[in-house]
N, C-alpha and C positions, 0 to 999 in steps of 0.2 A: 354385456361384457366388452363388445367392440367399442361402444361409446366410451366406456371407462378407459380402455387402452388408448384411444385417440386423445382423450382428455389428458391423460398422463404424458402422452407423447408431445403434445403441443405446449405443455407446461415446461418442458425442458428448454435449455438455452438453444440459441440458433446454431451454435457450433456443434452441440450434441446431436441435434436433429439432422444437420447436414452430414455429420460423420456416420450416423445410422443409415441415412439414405444412400450415401456413397458405398458403404459396406454392402448394403442390400443389392445395389446395382452391380457391384463387382462380382458377387457370388451368382446373381441371376444371369448376367450376360456370359460369365465364364461357363456356367452349366449349359446355357443355350448353345454356345459355340461348340462345346464338346458333343452335344447331341446332333447339331446340324452338320458338323464336319469331323466325325471321329477319326477319319484318315489323316487329318492335319493336327487336330487337338486330341491327343491320345487319352488324356485324363482331364478331369474337371480342373485339377490344379494347373494344367497347361493353359486351359481357357482363362482361368483367373489371372495367371501371369500375363497373358496377352492383354487382358482388359486393363490391368494396372499400368502396363507399359504404354498402352494406347491412349488412355484418358489423361495420363501425365505428360503426353506429347513427347515422350522420349523416343519410342519406336525403334527398337533394336532390329526388327526385321527377321527375327528367328522363327516367328510364327506369322503366316500371312494367309488370309482366307482365299480359298481357290474357287468356290462356287458362287453363283449369283446370290443365293440366299445368305451365304456367309458374308459377302460384301455388303449386302443391304443391312444386315445386323450390325456390321462394323460402322456403317454410316450413321445408323440410328444411335449407336453407342457414342460416337464422336459428338453428335449433336446434343445428346442428353448429358452424357457423363462429363465431358469437358466443361460444360456450363456449371455443373455442380461443383467440380473441382475448383474452378475459378472463383465461384462464389465462396467456397470454403476458405480459400487462402485470403481472399479479400476481407472476409469476416475476421479471420485471425489477425490480419494487419490492423483492422479497425479497432479490435479489442486491445491490441498492443499499444496503439497510439492513445486510445482512451485511458488505459492504465497509466501510461507515462504522463499524460496531462493531469490525471487525478493525483498522481504522486507529486508533480511539480506544484499544483495548485492547493495541495493540502487536503484533498478529499478522499484519499485512499486510507483505509483502515490499516493500522499496524497490527500484525498478527503474532509478533514475538512476545517474549516474557522476560522478567528479570531486568527490565530496562530502566533507564533514568529519564524522567520527564522534567523538562525545563519549561516553565511558563513565563512568557513575556520575552520579546526580542528587543534587546538594547545592546549597548557596547559591553556591558558587564557580562551579559549572556554570551555574546560572541567570543569574548576572551576565555570564559569558562569552557566553552565548546572547543576552542582552539587548544587549550591546555589539556583538555580531556583526550583529544585525539593524539596529541604528542606523547601522552603517557601510555598509550596503547592499552587502554582499558577494554575489557571484553564486551561490556554492556553497550547496547545501542542507545543513542539519545533520541528521544521524541520531543520535538519542539512544538509548543502550542502558542499561537499568537493570532490575534484577530486583525491586526493592522497590516500585516504583510500580504502581498498579492501572490507571491510564489516562494518556493523554498529558497532561503537566502544563501545556503551553503550546500551545494550538490556533492554528496559523498555517500558511500555505502553504509556509514555508521550514523547518519542523521536522517530521521524521518520527520517531515513537517506536517502538522495538522493545523488547518486554519479554523479559528473559532474562539469563542469565549470559554475559558477554563472552568467557569461556574455552570456551564451548560452540560447536561447529562449526555447529550448526543456527541458533543466534542470529546468528552472524557471516554466515551465508549469507543470512538474512533482511535483514541490514543491507547486503548486497551489498558486503562488504569487499573483494573482489577488484578492484572498480572504484573504491574510495575513494582520495582523494588524501592526506588527513591523518587522523591518529587522535590524540585527546587522551584520556589516561587520568587520571581524578581519583582520589585516595585515598579509600577507603571510610571514612566517618566513623562507621560503626556498629560498628567493631571496634577492636582495639588497633593501634598504629602498626606493630608487627612483622608482625601478620597482614595488615594492609592492604598493606604492601610486598610480602609474599609473594604475595598475590593479584594484585598489579600485575605481578609478574614472570611468573606463570603466564599472565596475559592477554597480556603482551608476546610470549611464546613462541608462543601460539596465533595471534596476529595476524601476526607476522613469517613464520610458516609458511604462512599463507594468502595474504599479500600482501607479498612481499619488497621491493617498491618503495615502499610507503607511508611517508610521513614521520611518524615516531612521536614523540610528546611525552608524557611521563609525570610525574606528581607523586609524588615519593618523600619519605618522612618520616624514614628512618634512613640513616646513612652506609653501613652494611654491605651494602646491596643495590644501591648505585650501580654497583659494579664488575660485578655480575651483569647489570644493565641495559645497561651498555656492551658487555658480551660478546655480548649478544643482537643488538645493532646499533641501539640507540636513538639518535635524532637530537638530542633535547633533553631535559634533566632539569630539572624545577622542584623546587628544594629548599625546600619550604614552611617547615619549621621554622627553617631557616637565615635565610631572608628575614624571618620574623617576629621572630626574636631580634635581628637587626641593627636592625630598625625600633624594637624596644623599647629597645635600647641607645641609639639616637640620641635617642629621646624622653626617656629618663631622664637621660642624662649630657650629651649635647651641648646640649640645651635648658637644662640647669641651668648649664652653663658660660657660656652667653650671658647668663644673668641676672646 
């Protein structure tokens, strides 16, 4: 039984173990001081109060040991308790810094739901996020990209995940199963054919992990549109077609008006 309890204890996080040890020491030394000097520490709670004030280095001075044994206990408490308290707060600081670094570097799991996932960082994605923020939408944006080294836009409504969107671990970090919408932008660092093939692979991975998500994808070539429709895409953004139409209007329609 003891071995099992020790096993469970050491499986806990460092913070949990330290908190348990500190709580145990506070109660133990508070009880001992009440027993050793009942004329000074009238109740166990008085002893516990004195222990907390002592190991936190505040020291109000409302309770002070009078006897030699009491002072020896106080010295032992300072040597042991203050060390645990310092270690506890140092551990808390390390965890806070670790979490912050994980957030900036895109390694921290997103725990929300009903969010919008944007895959791929480029100028189009940046503008979409900027407009999304200005419109004061309630949903949080989760950005997935493998080329970025850290979060490109630090704000409370953007969560960055570093990795490939076709990788199950990356999608898990983005909490895809709870996402509401997914926008896939075309990779600008490769050819149009390769970018569309990569989009199709990503669509397959996303649809398999979240069949109910609303999928929007940017496609550059006509040949992959049918593949996307077969997968079950909800909207297709034909970037090249839109740009060519805009060019035609600027070149010919404007010229006719002149």
